[in-house]
DRENNUMAR-278600 format. One record per residue (C-alpha): x, y, z. Coordinates in nm, 2 decimals. Layout:
BEGIN
+--------+--------+--------+
!     c1 !     c2 !     c3 !
+--------+--------+--------+
!      X !      Y !      Z !
...
+--------+--------+--------+
END
This chain:
BEGIN
+--------+--------+--------+
!     c1 !     c2 !     c3 !
+--------+--------+--------+
!  -3.55 !   2.33 !  -2.04 !
!  -3.66 !   2.24 !  -2.40 !
!  -3.68 !   1.87 !  -2.32 !
!  -3.95 !   1.95 !  -2.08 !
!  -4.19 !   2.07 !  -2.35 !
!  -4.26 !   1.71 !  -2.46 !
!  -4.41 !   1.63 !  -2.13 !
!  -4.73 !   1.82 !  -2.17 !
!  -4.84 !   1.61 !  -2.47 !
!  -4.77 !   1.27 !  -2.31 !
!  -5.06 !   1.01 !  -2.28 !
!  -5.13 !   0.84 !  -1.95 !
!  -4.88 !   0.56 !  -2.03 !
!  -4.95 !   0.38 !  -1.70 !
!  -5.25 !   0.23 !  -1.89 !
!  -5.23 !   0.00 !  -2.18 !
!  -5.53 !  -0.16 !  -2.35 !
!  -5.73 !  -0.14 !  -2.03 !
!  -5.44 !  -0.28 !  -1.82 !
!  -5.26 !  -0.09 !  -1.54 !
!  -4.88 !  -0.10 !  -1.60 !
!  -4.60 !   0.02 !  -1.36 !
!  -4.26 !   0.09 !  -1.53 !
!  -3.93 !   0.17 !  -1.37 !
!  -3.57 !   0.14 !  -1.45 !
!  -3.33 !  -0.09 !  -1.26 !
!  -2.97 !  -0.22 !  -1.31 !
!  -2.94 !  -0.57 !  -1.44 !
!  -2.98 !  -0.86 !  -1.20 !
!  -2.82 !  -1.20 !  -1.23 !
!  -3.07 !  -1.43 !  -1.07 !
!  -3.43 !  -1.47 !  -0.95 !
!  -3.33 !  -1.71 !  -0.67 !
!  -3.42 !  -1.56 !  -0.33 !
!  -3.09 !  -1.67 !  -0.17 !
!  -2.91 !  -1.45 !  -0.43 !
!  -3.10 !  -1.14 !  -0.32 !
!  -2.77 !  -0.96 !  -0.24 !
!  -2.83 !  -0.61 !  -0.37 !
!  -3.12 !  -0.37 !  -0.39 !
!  -3.20 !  -0.44 !  -0.76 !
!  -3.21 !  -0.81 !  -0.70 !
!  -3.43 !  -0.76 !  -0.39 !
!  -3.67 !  -0.55 !  -0.59 !
!  -3.74 !  -0.80 !  -0.86 !
!  -3.72 !  -1.12 !  -0.65 !
!  -3.98 !  -1.00 !  -0.40 !
!  -4.24 !  -0.95 !  -0.67 !
!  -4.26 !  -1.33 !  -0.69 !
!  -4.12 !  -1.47 !  -0.37 !
!  -4.24 !  -1.34 !  -0.03 !
!  -4.03 !  -1.36 !   0.29 !
!  -4.15 !  -1.54 !   0.60 !
!  -4.23 !  -1.21 !   0.77 !
!  -4.27 !  -0.86 !   0.62 !
!  -4.20 !  -0.50 !   0.71 !
!  -4.52 !  -0.30 !   0.74 !
!  -4.54 !  -0.06 !   0.45 !
!  -4.74 !   0.20 !   0.64 !
!  -4.59 !   0.19 !   0.99 !
!  -4.35 !   0.45 !   1.12 !
!  -4.14 !   0.37 !   1.32 !
!  -4.10 !   0.05 !   1.12 !
!  -4.25 !  -0.27 !   1.25 !
!  -4.30 !  -0.62 !   1.14 !
!  -4.62 !  -0.79 !   1.02 !
!  -4.72 !  -1.15 !   0.91 !
!  -4.65 !  -1.25 !   0.55 !
!  -4.61 !  -1.62 !   0.46 !
!  -4.61 !  -1.70 !   0.83 !
!  -4.78 !  -1.55 !   1.13 !
!  -4.57 !  -1.37 !   1.39 !
!  -4.38 !  -1.63 !   1.59 !
!  -4.42 !  -1.72 !   1.95 !
!  -4.09 !  -1.70 !   2.13 !
!  -3.97 !  -1.91 !   2.42 !
!  -3.90 !  -1.76 !   2.75 !
!  -3.52 !  -1.81 !   2.70 !
!  -3.54 !  -1.64 !   2.36 !
!  -3.40 !  -1.95 !   2.18 !
!  -3.70 !  -2.12 !   2.02 !
!  -3.93 !  -1.94 !   1.76 !
!  -4.25 !  -2.12 !   1.68 !
!  -4.39 !  -2.03 !   1.34 !
!  -4.71 !  -2.11 !   1.17 !
!  -4.77 !  -2.08 !   0.80 !
!  -5.08 !  -1.88 !   0.73 !
!  -5.36 !  -2.11 !   0.60 !
!  -5.45 !  -1.99 !   0.25 !
!  -5.11 !  -1.87 !   0.15 !
!  -5.06 !  -2.05 !  -0.18 !
!  -4.79 !  -2.09 !  -0.44 !
!  -4.90 !  -1.98 !  -0.79 !
!  -4.93 !  -2.35 !  -0.88 !
!  -5.23 !  -2.35 !  -0.64 !
!  -5.08 !  -2.56 !  -0.36 !
!  -5.09 !  -2.45 !   0.00 !
!  -4.75 !  -2.35 !   0.14 !
!  -4.64 !  -2.61 !   0.40 !
!  -4.39 !  -2.59 !   0.68 !
!  -4.16 !  -2.83 !   0.49 !
!  -4.15 !  -2.58 !   0.21 !
!  -4.02 !  -2.31 !   0.44 !
!  -3.77 !  -2.54 !   0.60 !
!  -3.63 !  -2.65 !   0.26 !
!  -3.58 !  -2.28 !   0.17 !
!  -3.41 !  -2.19 !   0.50 !
!  -3.19 !  -2.51 !   0.46 !
!  -3.08 !  -2.39 !   0.11 !
!  -2.99 !  -2.05 !   0.25 !
!  -2.77 !  -2.21 !   0.52 !
!  -2.60 !  -2.45 !   0.28 !
!  -2.25 !  -2.31 !   0.23 !
!  -2.24 !  -2.49 !  -0.11 !
!  -2.49 !  -2.24 !  -0.24 !
!  -2.26 !  -1.95 !  -0.16 !
!  -2.54 !  -1.71 !  -0.07 !
!  -2.43 !  -1.37 !   0.05 !
!  -2.73 !  -1.40 !   0.29 !
!  -2.60 !  -1.71 !   0.46 !
!  -2.51 !  -1.50 !   0.76 !
!  -2.88 !  -1.50 !   0.85 !
!  -2.85 !  -1.86 !   0.95 !
!  -2.52 !  -1.85 !   1.14 !
!  -2.70 !  -1.85 !   1.48 !
!  -2.96 !  -2.11 !   1.38 !
!  -2.91 !  -2.45 !   1.55 !
!  -3.20 !  -2.63 !   1.38 !
!  -3.52 !  -2.58 !   1.18 !
!  -3.77 !  -2.85 !   1.27 !
!  -4.11 !  -2.92 !   1.11 !
!  -4.36 !  -2.98 !   1.39 !
!  -4.68 !  -3.01 !   1.18 !
!  -4.81 !  -2.96 !   0.84 !
!  -4.82 !  -2.58 !   0.88 !
!  -4.59 !  -2.54 !   1.19 !
!  -4.22 !  -2.54 !   1.24 !
!  -3.97 !  -2.42 !   1.49 !
!  -3.63 !  -2.24 !   1.46 !
!  -3.40 !  -2.30 !   1.74 !
!  -3.11 !  -2.06 !   1.79 !
!  -2.77 !  -2.13 !   1.94 !
!  -2.80 !  -1.82 !   2.15 !
!  -3.06 !  -1.54 !   2.19 !
!  -3.07 !  -1.29 !   1.90 !
!  -3.28 !  -0.98 !   1.95 !
!  -3.31 !  -0.91 !   1.58 !
!  -3.39 !  -1.26 !   1.46 !
!  -3.75 !  -1.18 !   1.36 !
!  -3.62 !  -0.89 !   1.15 !
!  -3.40 !  -1.14 !   0.97 !
!  -3.70 !  -1.34 !   0.87 !
!  -3.83 !  -1.04 !   0.68 !
!  -3.54 !  -1.02 !   0.45 !
!  -3.57 !  -1.11 !   0.08 !
!  -3.32 !  -1.40 !   0.13 !
!  -3.60 !  -1.59 !   0.31 !
!  -3.83 !  -1.58 !   0.01 !
!  -4.03 !  -1.90 !   0.00 !
!  -4.02 !  -2.10 !  -0.33 !
!  -4.20 !  -2.41 !  -0.43 !
!  -4.00 !  -2.71 !  -0.57 !
!  -4.13 !  -2.62 !  -0.91 !
!  -3.99 !  -2.26 !  -0.87 !
!  -4.33 !  -2.08 !  -0.82 !
!  -4.37 !  -1.83 !  -0.55 !
!  -4.65 !  -1.68 !  -0.34 !
!  -4.60 !  -1.32 !  -0.44 !
!  -4.84 !  -1.07 !  -0.60 !
!  -4.66 !  -1.11 !  -0.93 !
!  -4.47 !  -1.37 !  -1.13 !
!  -4.20 !  -1.34 !  -1.39 !
!  -4.36 !  -1.36 !  -1.73 !
!  -4.08 !  -1.25 !  -1.95 !
!  -3.71 !  -1.20 !  -1.90 !
!  -3.50 !  -1.05 !  -2.18 !
!  -3.14 !  -1.04 !  -2.04 !
!  -2.98 !  -0.70 !  -2.04 !
!  -3.31 !  -0.54 !  -2.15 !
!  -3.63 !  -0.60 !  -1.95 !
!  -3.80 !  -0.81 !  -1.69 !
!  -4.18 !  -0.83 !  -1.71 !
!  -4.40 !  -0.94 !  -1.42 !
!  -4.77 !  -1.03 !  -1.45 !
!  -5.02 !  -1.01 !  -1.16 !
!  -5.07 !  -1.34 !  -0.98 !
!  -5.44 !  -1.43 !  -1.04 !
!  -5.46 !  -1.62 !  -0.71 !
!  -5.28 !  -1.38 !  -0.49 !
!  -5.47 !  -1.35 !  -0.16 !
!  -5.48 !  -0.97 !  -0.14 !
!  -5.62 !  -0.71 !  -0.37 !
!  -5.37 !  -0.57 !  -0.62 !
!  -5.43 !  -0.27 !  -0.85 !
!  -5.15 !  -0.30 !  -1.10 !
!  -5.17 !  -0.57 !  -1.36 !
!  -4.81 !  -0.56 !  -1.50 !
!  -4.47 !  -0.45 !  -1.37 !
!  -4.19 !  -0.38 !  -1.62 !
!  -3.84 !  -0.34 !  -1.49 !
!  -3.62 !  -0.19 !  -1.77 !
!  -3.25 !  -0.26 !  -1.75 !
!  -3.09 !   0.09 !  -1.75 !
!  -2.78 !   0.18 !  -1.55 !
!  -2.72 !   0.53 !  -1.67 !
!  -2.90 !   0.80 !  -1.46 !
!  -2.92 !   1.05 !  -1.75 !
!  -3.09 !   0.79 !  -1.97 !
!  -3.33 !   0.71 !  -1.69 !
!  -3.41 !   1.09 !  -1.67 !
!  -3.49 !   1.11 !  -2.03 !
!  -3.71 !   0.80 !  -2.01 !
!  -3.90 !   0.96 !  -1.72 !
!  -3.95 !   1.28 !  -1.91 !
!  -4.08 !   1.09 !  -2.21 !
!  -4.32 !   0.89 !  -1.99 !
!  -4.15 !   0.56 !  -2.06 !
!  -4.12 !   0.51 !  -1.68 !
!  -4.35 !   0.61 !  -1.40 !
!  -4.09 !   0.64 !  -1.12 !
!  -3.73 !   0.77 !  -1.09 !
!  -3.55 !   0.64 !  -0.79 !
!  -3.28 !   0.90 !  -0.80 !
!  -3.19 !   1.23 !  -0.97 !
!  -2.85 !   1.25 !  -1.14 !
!  -2.61 !   1.52 !  -1.05 !
!  -2.62 !   1.66 !  -1.40 !
!  -2.99 !   1.71 !  -1.39 !
!  -3.01 !   1.83 !  -1.03 !
!  -3.05 !   2.20 !  -1.11 !
!  -3.30 !   2.13 !  -1.38 !
!  -3.52 !   1.95 !  -1.12 !
!  -3.47 !   2.09 !  -0.77 !
!  -3.51 !   2.45 !  -0.66 !
!  -3.25 !   2.62 !  -0.43 !
!  -3.48 !   2.55 !  -0.13 !
!  -3.47 !   2.17 !  -0.20 !
!  -3.83 !   2.16 !  -0.34 !
!  -3.94 !   2.05 !  -0.69 !
!  -3.93 !   2.33 !  -0.95 !
!  -4.28 !   2.47 !  -1.00 !
!  -4.29 !   2.41 !  -1.37 !
!  -4.23 !   2.04 !  -1.31 !
!  -4.49 !   2.02 !  -1.05 !
!  -4.73 !   2.17 !  -1.29 !
!  -4.65 !   1.90 !  -1.54 !
!  -4.78 !   1.64 !  -1.30 !
!  -4.46 !   1.53 !  -1.11 !
!  -4.42 !   1.48 !  -0.73 !
!  -4.09 !   1.49 !  -0.55 !
!  -4.03 !   1.26 !  -0.25 !
!  -3.74 !   1.31 !  -0.01 !
!  -3.63 !   1.13 !   0.30 !
!  -3.31 !   1.04 !   0.48 !
!  -3.19 !   0.69 !   0.42 !
!  -3.07 !   0.39 !   0.62 !
!  -2.77 !   0.36 !   0.39 !
!  -2.40 !   0.40 !   0.40 !
!  -2.14 !   0.41 !   0.12 !
!  -1.78 !   0.32 !   0.16 !
!  -1.46 !   0.20 !  -0.01 !
!  -1.36 !  -0.13 !   0.14 !
!  -1.01 !  -0.26 !   0.18 !
!  -0.93 !  -0.62 !   0.10 !
!  -0.77 !  -0.71 !   0.43 !
!  -0.59 !  -1.00 !   0.27 !
!  -0.41 !  -0.77 !   0.03 !
!  -0.04 !  -0.75 !   0.12 !
!  -0.03 !  -0.36 !   0.08 !
!  -0.34 !  -0.23 !   0.25 !
!  -0.45 !  -0.53 !   0.47 !
!  -0.17 !  -0.52 !   0.73 !
!  -0.10 !  -0.14 !   0.72 !
!  -0.34 !   0.04 !   0.95 !
!  -0.16 !   0.37 !   0.92 !
!  -0.20 !   0.36 !   0.54 !
!  -0.58 !   0.30 !   0.58 !
!  -0.60 !   0.59 !   0.83 !
!  -0.41 !   0.81 !   0.59 !
!  -0.64 !   0.73 !   0.30 !
!  -0.94 !   0.83 !   0.52 !
!  -0.77 !   1.16 !   0.60 !
!  -0.72 !   1.23 !   0.24 !
!  -1.08 !   1.18 !   0.15 !
!  -1.21 !   1.54 !   0.09 !
!  -1.57 !   1.52 !   0.21 !
!  -1.65 !   1.89 !   0.15 !
!  -1.56 !   1.86 !  -0.22 !
!  -1.74 !   1.52 !  -0.23 !
!  -2.05 !   1.68 !  -0.09 !
!  -2.04 !   1.95 !  -0.35 !
!  -1.99 !   1.69 !  -0.62 !
!  -2.30 !   1.51 !  -0.49 !
!  -2.52 !   1.83 !  -0.50 !
!  -2.51 !   1.86 !  -0.12 !
!  -2.74 !   1.55 !  -0.10 !
!  -2.51 !   1.36 !   0.13 !
!  -2.41 !   1.36 !   0.50 !
!  -2.07 !   1.26 !   0.64 !
!  -2.04 !   0.89 !   0.71 !
!  -1.75 !   0.89 !   0.96 !
!  -1.81 !   0.54 !   1.09 !
!  -2.00 !   0.22 !   1.02 !
!  -2.34 !   0.35 !   1.11 !
!  -2.56 !   0.59 !   0.91 !
!  -2.66 !   0.93 !   1.06 !
!  -2.99 !   0.89 !   1.24 !
!  -2.93 !   0.53 !   1.36 !
!  -2.99 !   0.49 !   1.73 !
!  -2.66 !   0.41 !   1.91 !
!  -2.44 !   0.59 !   1.65 !
!  -2.12 !   0.75 !   1.79 !
!  -2.13 !   1.13 !   1.76 !
!  -1.78 !   1.19 !   1.88 !
!  -1.54 !   1.35 !   1.62 !
!  -1.37 !   1.11 !   1.38 !
!  -1.00 !   1.11 !   1.43 !
!  -0.93 !   1.05 !   1.06 !
!  -1.17 !   1.29 !   0.89 !
!  -1.05 !   1.51 !   0.61 !
!  -0.70 !   1.66 !   0.69 !
!  -0.44 !   1.66 !   0.41 !
!  -0.14 !   1.74 !   0.63 !
!  -0.24 !   1.46 !   0.87 !
!  -0.28 !   1.22 !   0.58 !
!   0.08 !   1.30 !   0.46 !
!   0.21 !   1.25 !   0.82 !
!   0.03 !   0.91 !   0.84 !
!   0.16 !   0.81 !   0.49 !
!   0.51 !   0.87 !   0.61 !
!   0.45 !   0.67 !   0.92 !
!   0.30 !   0.39 !   0.71 !
!   0.62 !   0.37 !   0.51 !
!   0.53 !   0.59 !   0.21 !
!   0.67 !   0.94 !   0.26 !
!   0.53 !   1.17 !   0.01 !
!   0.32 !   0.88 !  -0.12 !
!   0.64 !   0.71 !  -0.26 !
!   0.72 !   0.35 !  -0.20 !
!   1.09 !   0.34 !  -0.10 !
!   1.13 !  -0.01 !  -0.23 !
!   1.05 !   0.10 !  -0.59 !
!   1.11 !   0.47 !  -0.58 !
!   0.77 !   0.52 !  -0.75 !
!   0.44 !   0.65 !  -0.62 !
!   0.22 !   0.40 !  -0.43 !
!  -0.04 !   0.28 !  -0.68 !
!  -0.37 !   0.14 !  -0.56 !
!  -0.66 !  -0.01 !  -0.77 !
!  -1.02 !   0.06 !  -0.69 !
!  -1.28 !  -0.20 !  -0.83 !
!  -1.61 !  -0.04 !  -0.94 !
!  -1.92 !  -0.24 !  -1.03 !
!  -2.07 !   0.00 !  -1.28 !
!  -1.91 !   0.19 !  -1.57 !
!  -2.17 !   0.48 !  -1.59 !
!  -2.07 !   0.83 !  -1.65 !
!  -2.14 !   0.92 !  -1.28 !
!  -1.92 !   0.64 !  -1.16 !
!  -1.64 !   0.75 !  -1.39 !
!  -1.66 !   1.11 !  -1.27 !
!  -1.67 !   0.99 !  -0.91 !
!  -1.35 !   0.78 !  -0.97 !
!  -1.18 !   1.08 !  -1.13 !
!  -1.25 !   1.29 !  -0.82 !
!  -1.13 !   1.03 !  -0.58 !
!  -0.81 !   1.00 !  -0.79 !
!  -0.76 !   1.37 !  -0.75 !
!  -0.80 !   1.36 !  -0.37 !
!  -0.53 !   1.09 !  -0.35 !
!  -0.30 !   1.26 !  -0.60 !
!  -0.28 !   1.56 !  -0.36 !
!  -0.10 !   1.34 !  -0.11 !
!   0.11 !   1.16 !  -0.36 !
!  -0.09 !   0.83 !  -0.41 !
!  -0.21 !   0.71 !  -0.74 !
!  -0.56 !   0.56 !  -0.75 !
!  -0.67 !   0.38 !  -1.06 !
!  -1.02 !   0.25 !  -1.13 !
!  -1.11 !  -0.09 !  -1.26 !
!  -1.46 !  -0.10 !  -1.41 !
!  -1.65 !  -0.43 !  -1.41 !
!  -2.00 !  -0.56 !  -1.47 !
!  -2.20 !  -0.59 !  -1.15 !
!  -2.19 !  -0.97 !  -1.16 !
!  -1.81 !  -0.98 !  -1.22 !
!  -1.77 !  -0.72 !  -0.94 !
!  -1.96 !  -0.93 !  -0.69 !
!  -1.76 !  -1.24 !  -0.78 !
!  -1.43 !  -1.05 !  -0.75 !
!  -1.52 !  -0.92 !  -0.41 !
!  -1.63 !  -1.26 !  -0.28 !
!  -1.32 !  -1.43 !  -0.42 !
!  -1.08 !  -1.16 !  -0.28 !
!  -0.96 !  -1.05 !  -0.63 !
!  -0.98 !  -0.68 !  -0.55 !
!  -0.76 !  -0.44 !  -0.36 !
!  -1.01 !  -0.17 !  -0.29 !
!  -1.38 !  -0.19 !  -0.38 !
!  -1.65 !   0.08 !  -0.39 !
!  -1.98 !  -0.04 !  -0.24 !
!  -2.26 !   0.05 !   0.00 !
!  -2.51 !  -0.11 !   0.24 !
!  -2.88 !  -0.05 !   0.25 !
!  -3.02 !  -0.14 !   0.60 !
!  -3.21 !  -0.46 !   0.61 !
!  -3.36 !  -0.37 !   0.95 !
!  -3.33 !  -0.06 !   1.18 !
!  -3.07 !  -0.18 !   1.43 !
!  -2.69 !  -0.12 !   1.46 !
!  -2.62 !  -0.49 !   1.43 !
!  -2.73 !  -0.49 !   1.06 !
!  -2.44 !  -0.26 !   0.97 !
!  -2.18 !  -0.38 !   1.22 !
!  -2.22 !  -0.74 !   1.11 !
!  -2.06 !  -0.64 !   0.78 !
!  -1.73 !  -0.65 !   0.98 !
!  -1.76 !  -0.96 !   1.18 !
!  -1.51 !  -1.24 !   1.11 !
!  -1.78 !  -1.50 !   1.08 !
!  -1.93 !  -1.31 !   0.79 !
!  -1.61 !  -1.31 !   0.58 !
!  -1.65 !  -1.34 !   0.20 !
!  -1.84 !  -1.49 !   0.04 !
!  -2.05 !  -1.35 !   0.32 !
!  -2.12 !  -0.98 !   0.36 !
!  -1.78 !  -0.90 !   0.51 !
!  -1.63 !  -0.87 !   0.16 !
!  -1.30 !  -0.72 !   0.28 !
!  -1.25 !  -1.01 !   0.52 !
!  -1.18 !  -0.78 !   0.81 !
!  -1.10 !  -0.98 !   1.12 !
!  -1.06 !  -0.84 !   1.47 !
!  -1.11 !  -1.06 !   1.78 !
!  -1.16 !  -0.74 !   1.99 !
!  -1.43 !  -0.62 !   1.75 !
!  -1.60 !  -0.97 !   1.74 !
!  -1.61 !  -0.98 !   2.12 !
!  -1.77 !  -0.63 !   2.13 !
!  -2.02 !  -0.72 !   1.86 !
!  -2.12 !  -1.05 !   2.03 !
!  -2.17 !  -0.86 !   2.36 !
!  -2.39 !  -0.60 !   2.17 !
!  -2.15 !  -0.34 !   2.29 !
!  -2.21 !  -0.11 !   1.99 !
!  -2.01 !   0.18 !   2.13 !
!  -1.70 !  -0.03 !   2.17 !
!  -1.75 !  -0.19 !   1.83 !
!  -1.77 !   0.15 !   1.66 !
!  -1.46 !   0.28 !   1.84 !
!  -1.26 !  -0.02 !   1.72 !
!  -1.37 !   0.01 !   1.36 !
!  -1.31 !   0.39 !   1.35 !
!  -0.95 !   0.33 !   1.47 !
!  -0.88 !   0.03 !   1.24 !
!  -1.03 !   0.20 !   0.93 !
!  -1.12 !  -0.12 !   0.73 !
!  -1.32 !   0.12 !   0.51 !
!  -1.28 !   0.47 !   0.37 !
!  -1.61 !   0.62 !   0.50 !
!  -1.78 !   0.81 !   0.23 !
!  -2.13 !   0.92 !   0.30 !
!  -2.49 !   0.86 !   0.40 !
!  -2.73 !   0.98 !   0.12 !
!  -3.05 !   1.16 !   0.14 !
!  -3.29 !   1.00 !  -0.11 !
!  -3.48 !   1.20 !  -0.37 !
!  -3.72 !   1.03 !  -0.60 !
!  -3.97 !   1.15 !  -0.86 !
!  -4.30 !   1.00 !  -0.97 !
!  -4.57 !   1.09 !  -1.21 !
!  -4.89 !   1.18 !  -1.02 !
!  -5.07 !   0.89 !  -1.19 !
!  -4.87 !   0.67 !  -0.96 !
!  -5.06 !   0.67 !  -0.62 !
!  -5.01 !   0.53 !  -0.28 !
!  -4.63 !   0.56 !  -0.30 !
!  -4.46 !   0.61 !   0.04 !
!  -4.09 !   0.67 !   0.09 !
!  -3.94 !   0.38 !   0.28 !
!  -3.60 !   0.23 !   0.35 !
!  -3.73 !  -0.11 !   0.28 !
!  -3.88 !  -0.08 !  -0.07 !
!  -3.86 !  -0.44 !  -0.17 !
!  -4.21 !  -0.60 !  -0.24 !
!  -4.39 !  -0.27 !  -0.22 !
!  -4.53 !  -0.25 !  -0.58 !
!  -4.83 !  -0.45 !  -0.47 !
!  -4.94 !  -0.14 !  -0.27 !
!  -4.91 !   0.11 !  -0.56 !
!  -5.21 !   0.22 !  -0.76 !
!  -5.22 !   0.37 !  -1.11 !
!  -5.48 !   0.64 !  -1.16 !
!  -5.69 !   0.62 !  -1.48 !
!  -5.64 !   0.97 !  -1.62 !
!  -5.86 !   0.90 !  -1.92 !
!  -6.18 !   0.93 !  -1.71 !
+--------+--------+--------+
END
């Protein structure tokens, strides 16, 4: 606990020369273009400057939508036509009023396959976007879609002027690649904002983030590394009293998130062999995994996170069972894990988009699980940008990833497996099942889950429970599954008064 001693002497570093500054660490992002908001880090930074058409209410539980760039739409009786109106007074930072034509241009960019946006799926059911007035436009759907309004609150729909400026509470003032992104408060933003400057520091390693938090270099820690868990959390799951006395607050909440290992269904080994995929699920030792994760995870034995309405609660046929895994391997053509064509162990490669110590230890544990049933699993570490490209282009065999819910409905998770969303869309593994597609299209969520749990296009890993830390000088922070664009609600307390 010696490192904690430095905390008591720290200044209120949220203030600098009379300016209120919010600092946090994030992984590196590749683009500030809203149509590239394909991961949580990108969504965090992009929504500082570019606001979506609608927004998720920061304060409401259960979650609900609220106006943002546009008012809430009027919907036709047949559910096909959404009439939107841009809010008068919503301006780009260049001072110009946002027009309906601006929103249409951004939606058209999102829908254009040439732009290869991972959010292109939002527009698959859109028949047309038509400007009906200076501030009004309609979106006509091909068929009714009960979650369409939620789609319009996603960061992908961020509205950008032709000169690149946005309507958000902040704008990107400085970007030092691989180091830091600095955002400045937008002086003409229509709402009152307390924080003057937002600094996102590019730091992947959780242990480094922890040291930065202790030293006061950052105000908020979005997760607690396994190595530091016992130094932060008491046995009853609360913050250690000595840390609370230093001015820290622990926030904890379940998450609308799943983590999984996807199979590239176009790969000649894992793609056509369902028995093999089932065996690999059976070999995944969730009890050991949970211990590795400091008991912060819940089993994810299907495509929906725990707590999601409509999630199947029946036992998963391919949960951890080593003997069953060995039987299925034999049925898949690999008795004892050996490929009879080569006489050697079956070797599989897992692509991983970070090379942090935590990710390396995770890969070693997974390799140990599969070694017990005779299969060799090797890790290929890549930069995040290279990892995304490799997934989208089908240059992986297995890939480790997750999905943070964009809206609280089963569709948002199940659509990761629809044929129409194949890579470069969000169905990175290019899973294709006509039976699943029919169940999805009919919103038969139970049937869709049953098909996926039998086909095993993923190795189902876990649903995390989120633990975050903040210094008490950071106020008005509320745990949410939708934390993009929320900095504008935060406040920094002046501790010098």
